[in-house]
N, C-alpha and C positions, 0 to 999 in steps of 0.2 A: 458766343463761341459754342460750337457743337462738336462733340467728340463721339466717334464710334469706337467702342471698345470690344474686342473679341471676348466671348463668354468665359473662356479659360483664363483671361487676364483680369477679369472684373474685380475680384476680391483684392488682389495685390495692388491694382491701380487705385482702388478705393482707399486702401491704407496710405498710399502715397499722397493722394489728394487731401486726406484728413491731416497728414503731417504738414502739408503746405498751407493749411488754414482754411480748407474748404469745408463747409457745413452742408448737410443734406437738408434741403427745404421741402422736397417732394419726390415721390417715387410712385409711378403708376404703370400698369400693364398696358400693352398695345397688341392689337390683333390686326395684322397686315393683309388679311384675306382680301383678294381682289384689288390690291394696291400695287399693280405692276408686278413684274417678275421678282419674286423674293425667294431666296433659298430657304429661309426659315420664316414661319408665319408669326410666331409670338416673340415678344421681347418686352423690355421695360424702358422707360424714359425717366431719368433722374435729373432733378433741378438742383444745382449746387450754388451756394453763395459764399463769397469770400469777403468778410466784413472789413478786413484791413485794406484790401485793394479795391473795395467797392466794385466787385465784379460778379457777374453771373456766368454760369456755365451749364450747358445741357449735355447730358451723356445718354447715348443710345447703346443698349446692350441687347443682342439677339439671343433668345433662348434656343437651346438645341434639344432634340430628342422628342420622344413621346412617352410620357407627358413632357412638355417643355420644362427645362430645368436650368436654373441660374444659381450661383452661389449666394448665400445670404450675407448681407453686410451689417447685420444687427450687432456684431461684435465691434464694428468700426463706428457706426452711428446707431445708437440704441433707438432713436426715433424711427428707424426703418421697420421696427417690429410690426406695428399696425399697418403700415403701408404695404409691406410684403404680404401680410395676411389678407388684405383687401385684394391685391393682385391675384393671389391664390384663389380666393373665393369667387371673384368675378370672371377671371380668365383661365383658371386652372394651371397657372404657372407655379411650379414647385421651386422652393428656395432651399437648396441643400445647406444643412447646418442651422436652420432656423430653430430656435428653442421651443416654439409652440405653434407650429403651422396648422392652424385649425380655422374653420369658417368664422367670419367676424360679422358679416351682414346678413347672410341667409341662414335659415334653420339647418341644423346638422343633418337632417334627413333629406334635404333638398338634393335633387339630382341635376347635374349639369352646372354650367357656368354662364349666367345671364348676359354678360357683356361680350361673349364671343359672337362674331358676326354670323355664324351659322346656327346660333341658338334660335329655335323656333319661336316666333311671336304668337301669342295667343294659346300657348299650351296649357296655361293654368285656367281651369274653369272658374268663372266668377259666379257665385250663387247670390242671386238677388232675393232678399226677403222682404215681402210687403210689410210696410209699417203702418200702424193706425194713424189716422189724421188727428192731430192734437188741436184742441180748441184753446186758444190763448185768451186768458182772462185779463184783457186790458180794457181800459175805458172805451165804451162804444162797441166792443166786440164780444163781451161775455153774454151767454144766453140766459144767465141768472139775473133776476132783478136785484138791486135797482140799477146795476150797470147796463143791463140790456136796453133800458129805455133812455139812457143819457145820449145827448147829442154831442158830437165832436166836430171841431173845425177841420180845415184841410190839412193841418199839421198833426191831427190826432189828439189835440188838447180838448178836455171836457169843457163844454160851453154851459155855463150856469143859466138858470131860467131867466134871470134879469139881464144877462149880457146880450148885446147886439151881435148878430152873426157876422 
């Protein structure tokens, strides 16, 4: 079952769903850029479970404004805390009334929101540092005697002088 809930009704509907026995299993951000004609670009998808009725329900809520804003449901389902922080960090969706809306995955000084569809790929310069070649001191590979002169079989096992190859 999929429900589309208006953003201004989300908190009240969440309270009703909780009273009816629905538990929040997951909540994630959505960026609808270039997915057909959309009035609002950002939103959330919440996965709900009802253990008594053995049912699942998916809820879509569209965020409004700039920055996109939705009411926080942490007072209804405390597990929404980190899920809302992740949606904020990755998509820039603000959750009104959240007790600690701060970055959770990216460093505090990071600019932008990496899961937005218009976030530039390759903006972060990767610095490659040349590493020295390490000589591994395993039988048959060590440059130091006596290991350097030992013979090894095809499996890398040391072959003793009297053993047949």
